[in-house]
Structure formats: structure tokens, C-alpha cells
C-alpha positions, 0 to 999 in steps of 0.5 A: 326218848325219841318218837317214831310214830308217823300219820300216813294218810290220816293213819297213825303209824308205829314207825314208817317202815312198811316192806314193799310189795312183791318182797314180802308176800302176804306176810306170814312167812316172814311171821315165822321168823318175827313178829311182824306186827312191829312193822309200820305196815307192809305192802302185800303181794302185788294182786290183779283181778285174775290169776297170773302165773307170772313170766316165764324163767329165769326171772332173776339176775343179780347185778353190782349193787342190786338186783333185775326181776321180771316176775310179772306179778304172779299172784293168785287173783282177787277172789283168792285173796279175800277168800285164803290169803286175807284170812291167813294174813289176820292170824299174824298181823293186827294192823292196817294192811296196804293192798298193792293193786294192778291192772291191765285196763282202766276198769281192771284197776277199778274192779279189783279195788271195788272187790277189796273194799269190803275188807275191814283191814286194808287200810291204804290202796296202793295203785301200782301203774308202774310195774315195768315187767308186763306188757299191756298194762302196769307202766304204761298208765304210769308214763302218760300224765292223762293216763294216771290221772285217769287211773286215779280218778276212776279208782277213786269212785269205787273206795274211800279208803286213801288211795297211793299211787305207786309212780314209775322212775322211767319217765322223764318228768315225774313231777307231772305224773305226780301232780295228775295223780294229785289232781285226779284225787289221790291222797298220796303217791310212792315213789320209786318203782324199779328202773329198767335194766338188763343182764347178758350171759356172756357164754351164752351171748343172749340176755340172762332173764327170759323176759330180756328186761326187767327192773333193777333194784337195791342200793345202786338206785337209792341216789335216784330215789332221793332225787325223785323224791325230793322233786315230788315233794316240792310240787305237791301236797299230799305224803309221799311213801318213799322207796329205792335202795332202802337197807338202812335206818340211815336211808330211811331218814334220808329219804324222809329228809327228801320228803318221804312220810313212810318208807318202804323196803324192797330188795333188802328183805330178799337179801336179808329176811330180817332187814325191816326188823332190824332197822326198826330196831336201829331207828331210835338210836340213829334218830338220837345220833342225829339229834332227831326226836321226832320223826315227823319234823323231819319230813322234807326238812333238806328243803 
């Protein structure tokens, strides 16, 4: 008998599988396909202080071993999330959920977290300082250790719930930014968000995506994710939520060996809406195959 349970920032999860923000909505659509309470948790749609329509279309471009997206944080705004989305979610999901929060200023991050803090079903805040598809916010905070620490420190003032800072791979030194988040009071970090990419339409001779560039995700980025998780694990003492190209239970184990406590599944949900269900169902047999009795034993075991 294997044990798939892990503890993330003091909250026990039945397994380490978390659908990534932006690929699972607010959960209730997937609840029509399978019982999403089998998940460890999930990170809901990136939420900002005000409603956002997002970027102009086209926003998606396929590419070998992955995809590009430039959705641009489309969401109904924090008040609608509180009044409409979370009540619908509560009817189908009965575990702590991860609230993904974005902003265009430090004050916006703080105010969005402050308003969500009173919602009992939110277990963690995943503070996204790494979105590459918006202008004037998002990734601009995640490429500077000083700004990353400032956002973390200010958000820390308005909540006692665990804060997990979502980091960008589009930097030369992700370790210094992870350390800055830890210094600012983060309870964990999640990585990696998407890499910057572009596709060009050969007939039109123009970028396929209206935003020109987009976030590259999918199986092709997994080696980058493994490398960065491995580096950050050596540098900080707080837990890591790993992600990037995960599509199987074997991928989950690989990221955990690199240092992840929990693992998010992103683009694969858009290819196969049953991806997380299938990974969870196959995890025990894959653990047995590799002689793993307890998942907590392999966190960082490749070091």
C-alpha cells in the first residue's frame, strides 16, 4: 500500500496533483466530467482587482510539443469571484482551494488578497508575479528580486494564510528571486510559469497571436522546469509547487525528485480534460514500479 498524501504549507492533501491556474477555470465545468474532489487541490482562474476582458484574439497558437497562449488574465474581477464563482465552486468542491491572484501594482495585489482572505474555502494564495501576457504588471514584478520581495512582504501583511509566489522562468537567475520571496515572508514558491515564445504565419508573414508573443507551455518545457526546481530547492527552505510540461505520473515523480512538494498540471488539461484524474489514478502503480512507498520520501531525493 502506497501513501500519496503530501503536506503543502501546513495543509494536508490526498495527493500532490493540482490543476494549474488558467487551465481549470473555477472547477465546476470539470466537475461535470468527473469528481474533482479526487484532486489534491486546484488553482483557480487568475483573479485581478477589476474585471479584465483580456487580450485581443487570436490568443492561441499550436506548436510542436506545446502551445502558445496570450489570454491576458481574462477574469470577472475579485468581487464577482466572491459573489458568483466561489458559491458555484462550493457546490462541487469540498477541499481547500488555491486562489491565484494577479495585479498591475503592489496595491492591487494587496487589495485583491485582502478581499479574498475572508473566504474560508481558500487554503492558499498563489500570487502570480510571472504572467508574460500583460503589459505593465504580472511578469514585471517577477523579474526583479526587489519587487518580488516587496509584493510578497506587502501581501503578507493582509493575510495569515499561506502565500505561494508564482515565479517566471524568463529571468537569468530564478534562484535570487526565490530567495527574495522567502525573505519577504513567502510560505512557498511555484515554478515555472510559461516561457516567452512566438509563432509566425507563413502566408500572412505576421505573428499568429495578436499580442505577438505568448506564453509557451506543454511537454517541451519540462526539462527547463526540472532544472529550475532543482536549483531553487537547493537555495530555499520553503516548499516548492512544481509545474511545466507535466502530463503523466512519471512526470510528477520527476518534479518531486527535483524538489517539488506538489505538482501542477497545466496545458495537458486543455488537451485531455481527464488528465489530472488519469494521473491520480495511475500514481500508485507508478510509485510501486519505482519502489516508492511514500511520496514525501522522494521530495528532493535527486539531490
